[in-house]
PLY file of the C-alpha trace (Angstrom):
ply
format ascii 1.0
element vertex 493
property float x
property float y
property float z
element edge 492
property int vertex1
property int vertex2
end_header
16.97 1.18 -12.97
15.19 3.43 -10.68
11.73 5.48 -11.13
11.84 8.94 -10.62
8.17 9.79 -10.00
8.18 6.67 -7.19
11.18 8.94 -5.68
9.21 12.03 -5.83
6.55 9.89 -4.72
7.87 8.46 -0.91
9.82 11.94 -0.85
6.44 14.01 -1.10
4.82 12.32 1.34
7.90 11.91 3.51
8.55 15.42 3.43
5.15 16.11 4.05
5.44 14.03 7.82
8.43 15.65 8.67
6.35 19.29 8.01
3.39 18.27 10.53
5.64 16.51 12.49
7.49 19.65 13.22
4.40 21.92 13.70
3.02 19.34 16.58
6.59 20.05 17.88
6.96 23.60 17.61
3.65 23.87 18.93
4.92 21.48 22.37
7.57 24.24 22.21
10.13 21.01 22.92
13.71 20.21 23.84
15.34 18.17 21.71
18.39 16.77 19.81
18.88 17.11 16.36
18.44 12.71 16.24
15.22 13.19 18.26
13.62 16.13 16.06
14.39 13.96 12.64
12.34 10.24 14.08
10.05 12.23 15.92
9.03 14.36 13.93
8.31 11.96 10.73
6.52 9.84 13.15
4.12 11.93 14.52
3.80 13.46 10.91
2.98 9.79 9.84
-0.32 9.73 11.13
-1.51 13.57 10.66
-0.04 12.48 7.00
-2.51 8.89 7.13
-5.58 10.53 8.19
-5.25 13.14 5.38
-4.60 11.12 2.96
-7.68 9.07 4.53
-9.72 11.82 3.69
-8.57 12.29 -0.01
-9.56 8.48 -0.22
-13.05 9.04 0.71
-13.76 12.19 -0.99
-12.28 10.33 -4.77
-9.59 12.96 -4.63
-6.55 10.77 -4.21
-5.11 12.39 -6.68
-1.00 13.65 -7.46
-2.54 17.31 -7.10
-4.36 16.80 -3.78
-2.12 14.62 -2.30
1.09 17.33 -2.79
-0.68 19.98 -1.73
-1.61 17.97 1.09
1.91 17.40 2.32
2.85 21.46 0.87
0.58 22.34 3.82
2.59 20.16 6.60
5.97 21.49 4.65
4.95 25.19 5.01
3.92 24.03 8.94
6.53 22.85 9.77
8.46 25.87 8.95
6.34 28.38 11.15
5.97 26.24 13.85
8.70 24.29 13.44
11.38 27.36 14.95
10.43 27.24 17.85
11.90 23.92 18.87
15.32 24.44 20.68
18.08 21.70 19.96
20.31 20.34 22.05
23.41 19.81 21.21
24.73 17.80 23.43
24.50 13.81 24.51
23.92 13.05 20.69
26.00 10.97 18.76
29.51 12.28 17.36
30.01 13.37 13.51
31.56 10.08 13.09
28.94 8.72 15.04
25.61 9.69 12.54
28.38 9.24 9.37
28.66 5.64 10.70
24.89 5.37 11.32
23.64 7.18 7.61
26.01 4.82 5.80
24.76 1.52 7.46
21.08 3.01 7.59
21.77 3.26 3.44
23.24 0.12 3.40
20.51 -1.72 4.82
18.03 0.19 2.55
19.46 -0.21 -0.56
19.45 -3.89 0.29
15.86 -3.95 1.40
15.51 -2.02 -1.96
17.50 -4.19 -4.63
15.39 -7.44 -3.24
11.82 -5.43 -3.72
8.66 -6.44 -4.94
5.24 -5.68 -5.63
3.55 -5.36 -1.99
1.53 -9.05 -1.24
-1.18 -7.11 1.42
-2.76 -4.82 1.48
-1.07 -1.32 1.89
-1.23 1.26 4.21
-2.66 5.23 3.53
1.03 6.40 3.55
1.72 3.31 0.66
-1.47 4.35 -1.54
-0.92 8.48 -1.45
3.50 7.39 -2.44
1.50 4.76 -5.12
0.05 7.89 -7.01
2.85 9.43 -8.00
5.36 6.16 -9.14
2.57 3.48 -8.24
3.42 0.42 -6.42
7.23 1.06 -6.27
7.32 4.20 -4.14
6.87 1.28 -0.92
10.20 0.34 -1.40
11.44 3.44 -0.66
9.21 4.60 1.66
10.81 0.80 3.62
13.91 2.71 3.15
13.04 5.37 5.43
11.22 2.37 7.44
14.99 1.18 8.36
16.49 4.34 9.54
13.17 4.87 11.86
12.86 1.77 13.27
16.69 1.82 13.81
16.44 6.06 14.89
13.06 4.43 17.70
15.93 1.14 19.59
18.74 4.22 19.37
16.70 6.77 21.56
14.71 3.70 23.99
18.63 2.76 25.14
20.47 5.72 24.45
20.30 7.19 27.98
19.69 4.01 29.80
22.21 1.77 28.37
24.99 3.88 26.56
26.25 4.46 23.43
27.62 1.46 22.28
24.37 -0.66 23.55
22.25 1.99 21.96
24.53 1.82 18.36
24.20 -2.57 18.79
20.52 -2.83 19.61
19.62 -0.34 16.30
21.79 -2.93 14.23
20.06 -5.82 15.49
16.98 -4.34 14.80
17.29 -2.20 11.39
19.32 -5.41 9.99
17.63 -7.94 11.13
16.45 -10.71 8.83
12.82 -9.56 10.04
13.18 -5.82 8.69
14.49 -6.71 5.52
12.24 -9.07 4.63
9.63 -7.14 5.25
10.75 -4.10 3.31
11.66 -6.18 0.77
7.95 -7.61 -0.01
6.44 -4.37 0.47
4.77 -5.62 3.51
2.98 -3.66 6.14
5.14 -5.29 8.61
8.15 -2.87 8.77
5.76 0.54 8.79
3.85 -1.34 11.69
7.41 -2.51 13.44
8.19 1.00 13.11
5.74 2.41 14.23
5.02 1.00 17.45
8.99 0.97 18.52
8.83 5.64 18.20
5.59 4.91 20.14
7.57 3.40 22.86
10.31 6.17 22.32
7.84 8.63 22.68
6.51 7.31 26.21
10.34 6.86 27.48
11.35 10.16 26.95
9.25 11.86 29.44
8.54 16.11 28.15
5.18 14.94 27.53
5.81 13.64 23.92
4.10 10.17 25.56
1.36 12.94 23.95
2.32 12.60 20.54
2.74 8.08 20.38
-1.00 8.00 19.35
0.08 9.89 15.95
3.06 7.23 15.42
1.00 4.48 15.90
-1.55 6.04 13.40
1.13 6.50 10.37
0.62 2.83 9.51
-3.23 3.30 9.76
-4.83 0.63 7.14
-2.10 -1.60 7.60
-2.28 -5.60 8.14
-0.16 -7.35 8.11
-0.02 -10.50 6.64
3.25 -12.16 6.96
3.45 -15.79 8.66
5.66 -17.28 10.59
9.67 -17.38 9.61
12.83 -18.22 10.36
14.24 -14.05 11.27
18.36 -15.20 11.55
20.05 -17.06 14.41
20.05 -14.13 16.69
16.20 -14.23 16.36
14.97 -17.59 15.59
11.29 -17.94 14.92
10.08 -14.76 16.99
7.13 -13.22 15.59
7.85 -9.98 13.48
7.09 -7.22 16.12
8.71 -9.18 19.04
12.13 -8.39 16.91
13.03 -4.71 17.58
12.84 -5.60 21.59
13.96 -8.87 21.76
16.85 -6.11 20.26
16.87 -3.47 22.74
17.28 -6.47 24.35
20.71 -7.86 23.38
22.03 -4.38 23.65
21.43 -3.84 27.14
23.00 -7.31 27.66
26.27 -6.50 26.33
25.78 -3.02 27.34
29.34 -3.30 29.44
31.36 -5.63 26.23
31.54 -3.47 23.19
33.17 -5.79 21.60
31.08 -8.59 21.89
28.71 -5.88 21.01
30.68 -5.19 18.21
31.67 -8.72 17.04
26.99 -9.35 17.08
26.11 -6.17 15.28
29.13 -7.06 12.24
27.88 -10.39 12.38
23.94 -9.69 12.18
25.48 -6.67 9.23
26.77 -8.79 7.37
24.97 -12.37 7.27
21.24 -10.64 7.24
21.36 -9.93 3.19
23.01 -13.73 2.65
19.09 -14.69 4.00
17.45 -12.73 1.24
19.76 -13.69 -1.67
17.30 -16.57 -3.32
14.46 -13.84 -3.02
16.97 -11.66 -4.83
17.79 -13.62 -7.18
13.98 -14.55 -8.01
13.43 -10.73 -7.92
16.42 -9.82 -10.25
14.75 -12.86 -13.08
11.68 -11.03 -12.66
11.92 -7.52 -13.42
14.16 -9.05 -16.23
11.15 -10.64 -18.08
8.59 -7.76 -16.73
11.43 -5.52 -19.07
11.41 -7.67 -21.57
7.85 -7.25 -22.13
7.63 -4.07 -21.61
9.87 -3.82 -24.62
7.29 -6.00 -26.45
4.67 -4.13 -25.63
6.29 -0.88 -26.33
7.16 -2.29 -29.99
3.53 -3.99 -30.62
1.55 -1.09 -29.64
1.73 2.81 -30.89
1.96 5.34 -28.47
-1.76 6.58 -27.74
-2.75 2.58 -26.31
-4.17 1.78 -23.04
-3.30 -1.03 -21.77
-4.54 -2.96 -19.01
-1.51 -5.62 -17.71
-1.90 -8.34 -15.19
1.68 -7.79 -14.85
2.90 -4.96 -12.95
4.32 -2.64 -15.23
4.69 0.85 -14.90
4.19 3.94 -17.64
7.93 4.58 -17.38
9.12 1.18 -17.84
6.68 0.14 -20.38
5.73 4.19 -22.60
2.34 3.50 -22.47
-0.73 4.40 -20.48
-1.97 1.36 -17.73
-5.39 1.47 -16.99
-6.41 1.53 -13.26
-6.87 -2.64 -11.66
-10.43 -2.52 -11.75
-10.24 -2.76 -14.91
-8.55 -6.76 -14.65
-11.38 -7.25 -12.44
-13.68 -6.33 -15.88
-12.09 -9.31 -17.32
-12.04 -11.38 -14.52
-15.68 -11.02 -14.01
-16.50 -12.89 -16.93
-14.47 -16.44 -16.57
-13.22 -16.34 -13.24
-14.60 -17.69 -10.08
-14.34 -14.51 -7.15
-15.38 -12.55 -9.61
-18.16 -13.81 -11.50
-21.79 -12.25 -10.32
-23.26 -16.28 -10.33
-24.70 -15.58 -6.68
-27.28 -13.44 -5.88
-28.44 -12.42 -2.21
-32.08 -11.60 -1.59
-32.78 -9.70 1.79
-36.21 -7.88 3.31
-36.27 -3.84 2.34
-37.41 -2.52 4.93
-39.73 0.49 4.48
-37.71 4.09 4.53
-39.54 7.37 4.94
-36.61 8.89 3.67
-36.58 6.93 0.74
-32.84 6.42 1.13
-30.85 3.04 1.24
-27.56 1.71 1.65
-26.19 -1.46 0.29
-23.29 -2.88 1.39
-21.40 -6.07 0.88
-18.12 -7.53 2.47
-18.02 -9.58 -1.69
-17.71 -8.21 -4.37
-20.52 -6.40 -5.51
-22.17 -6.72 -9.97
-26.23 -5.30 -9.91
-28.89 -3.96 -7.17
-32.14 -3.97 -7.93
-35.31 -3.50 -5.85
-38.43 -5.15 -5.60
-42.20 -4.48 -4.57
-44.51 -7.66 -4.12
-42.11 -10.31 -6.63
-42.27 -6.80 -9.44
-39.02 -5.34 -9.88
-38.89 -1.74 -9.48
-38.44 -0.10 -12.66
-34.99 2.50 -12.12
-35.19 6.12 -12.68
-33.13 8.95 -13.56
-34.44 10.95 -10.53
-32.33 8.54 -8.32
-29.50 9.58 -6.55
-26.12 7.56 -5.67
-22.64 7.54 -4.15
-20.28 5.38 -2.71
-20.22 6.21 1.03
-16.84 4.06 1.51
-14.91 1.69 -0.93
-13.85 1.87 -3.96
-15.36 1.44 -7.16
-18.36 3.31 -9.25
-22.51 3.55 -7.36
-23.27 3.74 -11.83
-22.33 0.38 -12.06
-24.28 -1.58 -9.78
-27.81 0.24 -11.85
-25.74 -0.25 -15.40
-28.24 -4.11 -16.09
-23.91 -5.19 -16.60
-22.94 -8.31 -14.95
-19.26 -7.68 -15.34
-18.91 -4.38 -13.68
-19.41 -3.88 -10.37
-17.20 -2.85 -6.71
-16.81 -4.01 -2.96
-18.07 -0.39 -1.73
-20.57 0.84 0.45
-23.31 2.24 -1.39
-26.13 5.19 -0.72
-29.00 5.55 -2.55
-31.42 8.29 -2.79
-35.00 7.80 -4.32
-35.97 11.01 -4.09
-39.12 10.33 -1.96
-40.59 7.82 0.40
-41.27 4.02 -2.33
-42.77 0.81 -2.47
-40.05 -1.53 -2.13
-39.51 -4.37 0.15
-37.05 -6.69 -1.28
-33.69 -6.41 -2.53
-31.04 -8.50 -4.76
-27.98 -8.13 -5.37
-26.21 -10.74 -7.83
-22.23 -11.18 -7.05
-20.22 -13.29 -5.66
-21.95 -14.21 -2.43
-25.33 -15.51 -2.13
-26.84 -18.69 -3.33
-26.02 -19.82 -7.34
-27.46 -18.02 -9.82
-27.33 -18.50 -13.14
-24.82 -16.58 -16.14
-25.96 -15.18 -18.57
-23.87 -16.27 -22.41
-21.78 -13.58 -23.72
-20.36 -11.89 -20.88
-16.77 -12.36 -22.15
-17.53 -9.94 -25.25
-19.70 -7.34 -22.88
-16.51 -7.45 -21.11
-14.26 -6.69 -23.84
-17.04 -3.98 -25.19
-16.93 -2.67 -21.02
-13.30 -1.69 -21.26
-13.00 -0.80 -24.59
-16.00 1.89 -23.39
-12.89 2.57 -21.07
-10.82 3.82 -23.99
-8.84 0.84 -23.02
-7.37 -0.79 -26.52
-4.97 -4.12 -25.38
-4.30 -6.41 -22.74
-1.17 -8.12 -21.55
-1.82 -11.32 -19.89
0.67 -13.98 -18.22
0.37 -17.00 -20.44
0.15 -19.67 -17.49
-2.01 -17.48 -15.17
-6.32 -18.26 -15.53
-7.03 -15.58 -17.33
-4.04 -15.67 -19.45
-5.31 -19.35 -20.21
-9.14 -18.68 -21.35
-8.15 -15.98 -23.77
-5.99 -17.72 -25.40
-8.58 -20.92 -25.91
-11.33 -17.90 -26.33
-9.87 -15.15 -28.29
-13.43 -15.30 -30.93
-15.57 -15.17 -28.37
-13.62 -12.21 -26.19
-13.17 -10.23 -29.42
-9.42 -10.11 -29.17
-6.52 -10.43 -31.69
-3.53 -12.09 -30.70
-0.53 -9.24 -31.70
2.62 -10.48 -29.79
3.95 -13.43 -27.22
6.30 -14.32 -24.93
7.03 -17.10 -23.22
5.46 -15.77 -20.16
3.53 -13.03 -21.70
0.90 -12.64 -24.58
-0.60 -9.04 -26.14
-3.83 -9.04 -27.38
-5.85 -6.42 -29.10
-8.91 -6.03 -28.99
-11.68 -5.62 -32.01
0 1
1 2
2 3
3 4
4 5
5 6
6 7
7 8
8 9
9 10
10 11
11 12
12 13
13 14
14 15
15 16
16 17
17 18
18 19
19 20
20 21
21 22
22 23
23 24
24 25
25 26
26 27
27 28
28 29
29 30
30 31
31 32
32 33
33 34
34 35
35 36
36 37
37 38
38 39
39 40
40 41
41 42
42 43
43 44
44 45
45 46
46 47
47 48
48 49
49 50
50 51
51 52
52 53
53 54
54 55
55 56
56 57
57 58
58 59
59 60
60 61
61 62
62 63
63 64
64 65
65 66
66 67
67 68
68 69
69 70
70 71
71 72
72 73
73 74
74 75
75 76
76 77
77 78
78 79
79 80
80 81
81 82
82 83
83 84
84 85
85 86
86 87
87 88
88 89
89 90
90 91
91 92
92 93
93 94
94 95
95 96
96 97
97 98
98 99
99 100
100 101
101 102
102 103
103 104
104 105
105 106
106 107
107 108
108 109
109 110
110 111
111 112
112 113
113 114
114 115
115 116
116 117
117 118
118 119
119 120
120 121
121 122
122 123
123 124
124 125
125 126
126 127
127 128
128 129
129 130
130 131
131 132
132 133
133 134
134 135
135 136
136 137
137 138
138 139
139 140
140 141
141 142
142 143
143 144
144 145
145 146
146 147
147 148
148 149
149 150
150 151
151 152
152 153
153 154
154 155
155 156
156 157
157 158
158 159
159 160
160 161
161 162
162 163
163 164
164 165
165 166
166 167
167 168
168 169
169 170
170 171
171 172
172 173
173 174
174 175
175 176
176 177
177 178
178 179
179 180
180 181
181 182
182 183
183 184
184 185
185 186
186 187
187 188
188 189
189 190
190 191
191 192
192 193
193 194
194 195
195 196
196 197
197 198
198 199
199 200
200 201
201 202
202 203
203 204
204 205
205 206
206 207
207 208
208 209
209 210
210 211
211 212
212 213
213 214
214 215
215 216
216 217
217 218
218 219
219 220
220 221
221 222
222 223
223 224
224 225
225 226
226 227
227 228
228 229
229 230
230 231
231 232
232 233
233 234
234 235
235 236
236 237
237 238
238 239
239 240
240 241
241 242
242 243
243 244
244 245
245 246
246 247
247 248
248 249
249 250
250 251
251 252
252 253
253 254
254 255
255 256
256 257
257 258
258 259
259 260
260 261
261 262
262 263
263 264
264 265
265 266
266 267
267 268
268 269
269 270
270 271
271 272
272 273
273 274
274 275
275 276
276 277
277 278
278 279
279 280
280 281
281 282
282 283
283 284
284 285
285 286
286 287
287 288
288 289
289 290
290 291
291 292
292 293
293 294
294 295
295 296
296 297
297 298
298 299
299 300
300 301
301 302
302 303
303 304
304 305
305 306
306 307
307 308
308 309
309 310
310 311
311 312
312 313
313 314
314 315
315 316
316 317
317 318
318 319
319 320
320 321
321 322
322 323
323 324
324 325
325 326
326 327
327 328
328 329
329 330
330 331
331 332
332 333
333 334
334 335
335 336
336 337
337 338
338 339
339 340
340 341
341 342
342 343
343 344
344 345
345 346
346 347
347 348
348 349
349 350
350 351
351 352
352 353
353 354
354 355
355 356
356 357
357 358
358 359
359 360
360 361
361 362
362 363
363 364
364 365
365 366
366 367
367 368
368 369
369 370
370 371
371 372
372 373
373 374
374 375
375 376
376 377
377 378
378 379
379 380
380 381
381 382
382 383
383 384
384 385
385 386
386 387
387 388
388 389
389 390
390 391
391 392
392 393
393 394
394 395
395 396
396 397
397 398
398 399
399 400
400 401
401 402
402 403
403 404
404 405
405 406
406 407
407 408
408 409
409 410
410 411
411 412
412 413
413 414
414 415
415 416
416 417
417 418
418 419
419 420
420 421
421 422
422 423
423 424
424 425
425 426
426 427
427 428
428 429
429 430
430 431
431 432
432 433
433 434
434 435
435 436
436 437
437 438
438 439
439 440
440 441
441 442
442 443
443 444
444 445
445 446
446 447
447 448
448 449
449 450
450 451
451 452
452 453
453 454
454 455
455 456
456 457
457 458
458 459
459 460
460 461
461 462
462 463
463 464
464 465
465 466
466 467
467 468
468 469
469 470
470 471
471 472
472 473
473 474
474 475
475 476
476 477
477 478
478 479
479 480
480 481
481 482
482 483
483 484
484 485
485 486
486 487
487 488
488 489
489 490
490 491
491 492
């Protein structure tokens, strides 16, 4: 079932990108064809939206209202300054060509969407902004757009140099490659990075001053990190690295620029065979979606309409009809028993004098508690201390609440309000020397969730945390409310 909130998220971000890009192109008083306008506007505006999303995240305003406002500013700017763009009619594809391109892009994009699964790697800023509306599934719709953006970038790279047949062949080979569809299906960032890089290259080659916007096109992939290992990319690309696939498609188009029937046959072969590379993954995704729907039905039947659920299974409000707690709530549970989340280590470091009474606390690992010492004696905490997160995610107060199940991966600034005698700082978390854990962390985790308004836990039966919940219900303070072969529902007592 289509999640319309996910569609709304992708459409909002996409409209903002197009608007900001049109404003930039209008400011340059550019002359271009309609297809170029659409591609270059989305690509350049994507960089502006990514920077805006990063700023909203720093200000802790990554919510529907601010994201919608940012996109609306982009749309209004595009409507105002975009009027200066001069559209050229000559030299573009025919109406039949545009129709075929749109249908093919829709087919390839829908293939990617139909095989979609939640992202495995780090999400780019554009993905995070769309996810504010519809969760991770919004990335699937943005990926459909990236398929078209990649095809357009390859097309305009070759169109003036090798003709329409070569450009069309290369566009189909790039957008329909198993590499592009696989990364789209997995929700990973490689497709965004490939389309951003290829669009930047197309801008540089286009002339007319468009090279000035190439850095913004690259910036559209801000926050994205490649996660894929070397994989089979089909009989045309073998084991080429994912970033080289669009360039290899351009090379194929150039080589076949005078052999039209060979180019057509190669494009048809790619279009027909590429989805079959995803068929095993498609079956797995279909089974997983069916399991998720069954879990959502159990959740709906065994909980009240006001239930708030922390779930190990990625369900949305639209699927379950129940409010889902943020992902950090699951870390609270994991911090009680799971290696890598438990605060079973301690880092000790010298604290140099600070005349203004301000200290920065940061760690690459998860931090649970921070304490300051003077000559081996802990400095008592005071209500006048002020803390704020400078970078990362989490709440600064979680580092000073005497609770080892709360914490964050962040950089925190602490203002003592004046000079304080301190010579040592100790951080309890997942890094440093081994440290003993107190008893009762399971119950402490559940009490923290209750304080946050959580009423139920939905765990995978076979996961490490699900197995611990099943064995130690009494210690956790939970009661089993429902179960399926792959999932168990608990109520907090």
